[in-house]
LUMRO-319679 format. One line per 8 residues: number of its first residue (from 0); for each residue x, y, z of C-alpha. Coordinates in steps of 0.02 Angstrom, whole numbers. Layout:
<gutors>
NUM> X:Y:Z ~ ...
</gutors>
This chain:
<gutors>
0> 15365:5049:-891 ~ 15341:5195:-772 ~ 15162:5223:-832 ~ 15120:5039:-806 ~ 15188:5045:-630 ~ 15090:5203:-590 ~ 14930:5126:-658 ~ 14959:4972:-552
8> 14987:5076:-395 ~ 14833:5181:-433 ~ 14725:5025:-457 ~ 14793:4950:-296 ~ 14752:5107:-197 ~ 14576:5115:-269 ~ 14542:4932:-232 ~ 14611:4947:-55
16> 14505:5101:-23 ~ 14349:5012:-85 ~ 14383:4857:21 ~ 14413:4961:177 ~ 14245:5045:152 ~ 14154:4879:134 ~ 14236:4785:278 ~ 14111:4841:413
24> 13967:4785:302 ~ 14046:4616:271 ~ 14043:4585:459 ~ 13861:4636:464 ~ 13820:4514:324 ~ 13906:4374:418 ~ 13807:4418:575 ~ 13644:4405:478
32> 13694:4238:404 ~ 13731:4166:576 ~ 13578:4234:669 ~ 13487:4066:663 ~ 13629:3966:739 ~ 13659:4099:873 ~ 13475:4092:923 ~ 13480:3902:934
40> 13639:3903:1039 ~ 13600:4051:1152 ~ 13411:4059:1154 ~ 13299:4180:1063 ~ 13332:4338:1166 ~ 13519:4311:1197 ~ 13548:4259:1017 ~ 13454:4410:950
48> 13551:4529:1064 ~ 13717:4450:1018 ~ 13678:4462:832 ~ 13612:4641:847 ~ 13773:4698:929 ~ 13878:4603:802 ~ 13780:4685:661 ~ 13830:4862:710
56> 13992:4908:618 ~ 14143:4932:732 ~ 14039:4897:890 ~ 14027:4713:845 ~ 14214:4705:816 ~ 14248:4789:982 ~ 14130:4666:1070 ~ 14219:4518:992
64> 14390:4585:1042 ~ 14328:4612:1220 ~ 14259:4433:1225 ~ 14425:4365:1164 ~ 14519:4463:1296 ~ 14393:4415:1430 ~ 14395:4232:1380 ~ 14207:4206:1378
72> 14049:4270:1293 ~ 13945:4415:1356 ~ 13792:4311:1309 ~ 13835:4131:1355 ~ 13759:3979:1270 ~ 13608:3902:1354 ~ 13634:3735:1441 ~ 13610:3590:1322
80> 13466:3472:1361 ~ 13549:3333:1262 ~ 13705:3344:1367 ~ 13605:3329:1529 ~ 13522:3172:1459 ~ 13691:3100:1412 ~ 13756:3132:1588 ~ 13605:3044:1663
88> 13630:2895:1546 ~ 13814:2882:1593 ~ 13771:2894:1777 ~ 13641:2757:1759 ~ 13767:2648:1666 ~ 13895:2671:1805 ~ 13767:2625:1940 ~ 13727:2459:1853
96> 13910:2403:1856
</gutors>
C-alpha cells in the first residue's frame, strides 16, 4: 500500500508541474482564438493591441487583473453603429406618438 501511495503522489506532482508550465501558453492560445472577435469589437488597432498584450505570458494576466480592479478596459470597445441606429429609430417612434 505504501508504494501505491508514493506512486500516486509522484504522479500527482509530475502532472501538477507539467500543468503549471503550460498555463501561460494556454492563455496565449485563448488570446489567439479570440483575436477576430476582439478586432470586431474594438477595431483593428485596439483589438490587435489588446490581443498582443494578452498573448504575452504573465503580462496578459497582469493586464486583466488591472482591468478588473479598474473596472473598465484599457482598450474600450468602439461605439456600435447598430445601437446608434436603434436609438434613432426609438426617438423617431416617440416623436410620432
